[in-house]
C-alpha positions as CSV (number, residue, x, y, z in Angstrom):
1,M,0.0,0.0,0.0
2,P,1.4,3.5,-0.9
3,D,2.7,5.6,1.9
4,W,0.0,8.2,1.5
5,A,1.2,10.6,4.1
6,A,4.6,10.9,2.3
7,I,3.0,11.1,-1.2
8,L,0.5,13.7,-0.2
9,A,3.2,15.7,1.5
10,D,5.3,15.5,-1.6
11,L,2.4,16.8,-3.7
12,D,1.5,19.5,-1.2
13,V,-2.0,18.2,-0.9
14,A,-2.0,16.9,2.7
15,G,-5.5,16.4,4.0
16,E,-6.9,15.2,0.6
17,T,-8.3,11.7,0.5
18,P,-7.1,9.5,-2.4
19,R,-10.0,7.7,-4.2
20,P,-9.4,4.8,-6.5
21,V,-10.5,5.4,-10.1
22,S,-10.5,3.4,-13.4
23,G,-7.8,4.0,-15.9
24,G,-4.9,2.1,-14.3
25,D,-4.6,-1.1,-16.4
26,I,-0.9,-1.4,-15.6
27,S,-0.7,0.8,-12.4
28,A,-3.1,1.7,-9.6
29,A,-5.0,4.9,-10.4
30,W,-6.3,7.5,-8.0
31,R,-8.0,10.9,-7.8
32,V,-6.5,13.2,-5.2
33,G,-8.3,16.6,-5.3
34,D,-7.7,18.0,-8.8
35,I,-4.9,15.5,-9.5
36,F,-4.9,12.2,-11.4
37,L,-2.3,9.9,-9.8
38,K,-0.8,6.6,-10.9
39,T,1.2,4.6,-8.4
40,G,3.4,1.6,-8.6
41,P,6.5,0.0,-7.0
42,A,9.7,2.0,-6.9
43,S,10.9,0.0,-9.9
44,S,8.1,1.8,-11.9
45,F,9.9,5.2,-11.6
46,D,11.7,5.0,-15.0
47,M,8.5,4.1,-16.7
48,F,6.6,7.0,-15.1
49,S,9.5,9.4,-15.7
50,A,9.5,8.5,-19.4
51,E,5.8,9.0,-19.6
52,A,6.1,12.4,-17.9
53,E,8.8,13.5,-20.4
54,G,6.7,12.3,-23.2
55,L,3.7,14.3,-22.1
56,T,5.9,17.4,-21.7
57,E,7.4,16.9,-25.2
58,L,3.9,16.6,-26.7
59,A,2.6,19.6,-24.8
60,A,5.5,21.7,-25.9
61,T,4.4,21.5,-29.5
62,G,1.2,23.4,-28.8
63,T,-0.6,21.1,-31.3
64,I,-2.8,18.9,-29.2
65,K,-3.9,18.9,-25.5
66,V,-2.4,16.5,-23.1
67,P,-2.8,16.3,-19.3
68,A,-0.3,18.7,-17.6
69,V,2.3,17.0,-15.5
70,V,2.2,17.9,-11.9
71,A,4.9,15.7,-10.5
72,C,6.8,12.5,-11.0
73,N,8.7,11.0,-8.0
74,R,9.6,8.1,-5.9
75,V,8.9,8.1,-2.1
76,T,9.3,5.4,0.5
77,G,9.1,2.5,-1.9
78,T,6.4,3.9,-4.2
79,A,6.8,5.6,-7.6
80,F,4.1,7.9,-8.9
81,I,3.2,10.2,-11.7
82,A,0.7,13.0,-11.1
83,T,-1.1,14.9,-13.8
84,E,-4.0,17.4,-13.8
85,W,-7.5,15.8,-13.4
86,L,-9.6,16.1,-16.5
87,D,-13.3,15.4,-16.7
88,F,-14.0,13.4,-19.9
89,G,-17.4,13.3,-21.7
90,R,-18.9,12.0,-24.9
91,A,-16.9,12.6,-28.0
92,T,-18.8,14.1,-30.9
93,R,-18.0,13.9,-34.6
94,E,-16.5,17.4,-34.3
95,T,-14.3,16.3,-31.5
96,E,-13.0,13.4,-33.6
97,A,-12.4,15.8,-36.5
98,R,-10.4,18.1,-34.2
99,L,-8.4,15.1,-33.0
100,G,-7.6,14.2,-36.6
101,R,-6.5,17.7,-37.5
102,R,-4.4,18.1,-34.3
103,L,-2.7,14.8,-34.6
104,A,-1.7,15.7,-38.2
105,R,-0.2,18.9,-36.9
106,L,1.6,17.0,-34.2
107,H,3.0,14.7,-37.0
108,Q,4.3,17.8,-38.7
109,V,6.7,18.3,-35.8
110,T,9.9,16.6,-37.0
111,R,13.5,16.0,-36.2
112,D,16.4,14.8,-38.4
113,R,16.6,11.3,-36.9
114,F,14.4,8.5,-35.8
115,G,14.2,7.5,-32.1
116,W,14.2,9.6,-28.9
117,H,16.7,10.7,-26.3
118,R,15.7,7.9,-24.0
119,D,14.0,4.5,-23.9
120,N,10.4,4.1,-22.7
121,T,7.8,1.4,-22.5
122,I,4.9,0.1,-24.6
123,G,2.7,-1.2,-21.9
124,L,5.1,-2.9,-19.6
125,T,7.5,-3.9,-22.4
126,P,10.7,-1.9,-22.8
127,Q,10.7,0.2,-26.0
128,H,14.2,1.0,-27.3
129,N,14.6,4.3,-29.0
130,D,18.3,4.6,-30.0
131,W,18.7,7.3,-32.6
132,S,18.9,6.2,-36.2
133,D,19.2,7.8,-39.7
134,D,17.5,4.8,-41.2
135,W,13.8,4.1,-40.5
136,V,13.7,0.6,-42.0
137,A,16.7,-0.4,-39.9
138,F,15.2,1.2,-36.8
139,F,11.9,-0.6,-37.2
140,Q,13.6,-3.8,-38.1
141,E,15.9,-3.9,-35.1
142,Q,14.2,-1.9,-32.4
143,R,10.5,-2.7,-33.1
144,L,9.7,-6.0,-34.9
145,G,13.0,-7.7,-34.3
146,F,13.0,-7.0,-30.6
147,Q,9.4,-8.2,-30.2
148,L,10.2,-11.4,-32.1
149,E,13.1,-12.0,-29.9
150,L,10.9,-11.6,-26.8
151,A,8.3,-13.9,-28.4
152,A,11.0,-16.6,-28.8
153,N,12.1,-16.2,-25.2
154,N,8.4,-16.6,-24.2
155,G,8.2,-19.9,-26.1
156,F,6.6,-18.7,-29.3
157,T,8.9,-20.4,-31.8
158,G,8.3,-22.4,-34.9
159,G,6.3,-20.8,-37.7
160,L,6.0,-17.5,-36.0
161,Q,9.8,-17.1,-35.9
162,E,10.2,-18.5,-39.5
163,H,7.7,-16.1,-40.9
164,G,9.1,-13.3,-38.8
165,A,12.6,-13.8,-40.2
166,R,11.3,-13.8,-43.7
167,L,9.4,-10.6,-43.0
168,L,12.4,-8.8,-41.5
169,K,14.3,-9.5,-44.7
170,R,11.5,-8.2,-46.9
171,L,11.0,-4.9,-44.9
172,P,12.6,-2.7,-47.6
173,V,10.0,-3.8,-50.1
174,F,7.3,-2.0,-48.1
175,F,9.2,1.3,-48.3
176,E,10.0,1.4,-52.0
177,G,9.1,5.0,-53.1
178,Y,8.3,6.0,-49.6
179,A,10.7,7.8,-47.3
180,P,9.0,8.8,-44.0
181,R,10.1,11.8,-42.1
182,P,10.9,11.5,-38.3
183,A,7.7,12.8,-36.9
184,L,6.8,13.2,-33.2
185,L,4.4,10.3,-32.4
186,H,2.1,9.5,-29.5
187,G,3.4,5.9,-30.0
188,D,0.4,4.0,-28.4
189,L,-2.6,5.7,-29.8
190,W,-5.5,3.2,-29.3
191,G,-9.1,4.2,-28.4
192,G,-8.4,4.1,-24.6
193,N,-5.7,6.7,-24.8
194,W,-7.7,9.6,-25.9
195,G,-10.8,11.4,-24.6
196,S,-13.0,14.4,-25.0
197,C,-12.8,17.2,-22.4
198,A,-15.5,19.9,-23.0
199,G,-15.4,19.0,-26.7
200,E,-11.6,19.2,-26.9
201,P,-9.6,16.1,-27.8
202,V,-7.0,15.0,-25.2
203,I,-4.3,12.3,-25.7
204,F,-2.5,10.6,-22.8
205,D,-0.4,7.6,-21.8
206,P,2.1,8.1,-24.6
207,A,5.0,6.0,-25.7
208,V,6.7,8.9,-27.5
209,Y,9.4,8.7,-30.1
210,Y,10.1,10.2,-33.6
211,G,9.1,7.8,-36.3
212,D,6.8,7.2,-39.3
213,P,3.4,9.0,-38.8
214,E,1.7,6.1,-40.4
215,S,2.5,4.0,-37.4
216,D,0.3,6.1,-35.1
217,L,-2.6,5.8,-37.6
218,A,-2.1,2.1,-37.8
219,M,-2.6,1.8,-34.1
220,T,-5.8,3.7,-34.2
221,R,-7.2,1.1,-36.6
222,L,-6.1,-1.9,-34.6
223,F,-8.7,-1.9,-31.8
224,G,-11.2,0.8,-33.0
225,G,-12.4,3.9,-31.2
226,F,-11.9,6.4,-34.0
227,G,-14.6,7.4,-36.5
228,P,-14.6,8.5,-40.1
229,A,-14.4,12.2,-39.2
230,F,-11.0,11.6,-37.5
231,Y,-9.5,10.0,-40.6
232,E,-11.1,12.5,-43.0
233,A,-9.8,15.5,-41.0
234,Y,-6.3,13.9,-40.7
235,A,-6.1,13.3,-44.5
236,E,-6.9,16.9,-45.3
237,L,-3.5,17.8,-43.9
238,I,-1.6,14.6,-44.5
239,P,-3.1,12.6,-47.4
240,P,-2.3,8.8,-47.4
241,A,0.8,7.8,-49.3
242,S,1.0,4.9,-51.8
243,G,1.5,1.6,-50.0
244,S,0.1,2.8,-46.6
245,H,-2.4,-0.1,-46.3
246,D,0.4,-2.7,-46.3
247,R,2.6,-0.6,-44.0
248,S,-0.4,-0.3,-41.6
249,A,-0.5,-4.1,-41.2
250,L,3.2,-4.0,-40.6
251,Y,2.9,-1.4,-37.8
252,Q,0.0,-3.2,-36.3
253,L,2.1,-6.4,-36.1
254,Y,4.4,-4.6,-33.7
255,H,1.6,-4.0,-31.3
256,V,0.0,-7.4,-31.7
257,L,3.4,-9.1,-31.0
258,N,3.7,-6.9,-27.9
259,H,0.2,-8.0,-26.8
260,L,1.3,-11.6,-27.5
261,N,4.3,-11.1,-25.2
262,L,2.3,-9.4,-22.5
263,F,-0.9,-11.4,-22.5
264,G,-0.1,-14.7,-24.1
265,S,-1.3,-17.0,-26.9
266,A,-4.7,-15.3,-27.4
267,Y,-2.9,-12.9,-29.8
268,L,-0.9,-15.6,-31.7
269,G,-3.5,-16.1,-34.4
270,R,-3.8,-12.4,-35.1
271,A,0.0,-12.1,-35.3
272,Q,0.1,-15.1,-37.8
273,E,-2.7,-13.6,-39.8
274,L,-0.9,-10.3,-40.2
275,M,2.3,-12.0,-41.1
276,G,0.6,-14.2,-43.7
277,R,-1.0,-11.1,-45.3
278,L,2.3,-9.3,-45.4
279,L,4.2,-12.2,-46.9
């Protein structure tokens, strides 16, 4: 159990009563006054710290709203990240259109290399972000290759690894005539990581890095939660490029393999189906 006296003192909200809330699939989640708080063991500090830095980097672009970071610390065996409390409501078609436009503007924030200045996590899985000038090599080594290695260590061998090895060799084929720019990405943009606050779209729980913008869009299509207005508004600013449908399956495979490694064989069939389609 967290040492609430120490945490509340650190946040300067002594006297508030923490109330458990939904939204902590990986960590425990709480409301403390006007603060949303996620807590975990002290070993969670690096994960929370990377999340806080990611939120700060997204906020600095001024393109899309994210929860403001209040604090990120480690006290008496408990790590925590505290952000502003936001009241979410029903998303309208206009909210989704705003989300599409603002995500496109976020993707227009670029750097000269792929990666990020630090590693972070995708769920509970380490996500490596070593800087690279070559997107195909970055995705091959630090995304698909790493997840396939984890899968082998978790006992998912045989056909999955054989098809994975073939796919890794074929990666350049999917990028013929397409050279993505290193855009600032949310990194884990599924339907549960955005909401509507007074009609304004808000994104949260990022796994930030600079990469191909299409990978963010691919994640939005994996589990649903985004309507036609979102995609139409995004395409007004960044129209789809040739070959994006196949690359979407490629980027979804990264997340499906991560779910396979986190949650087990329920995701094996989906991973094999995506590999089969790509090969």
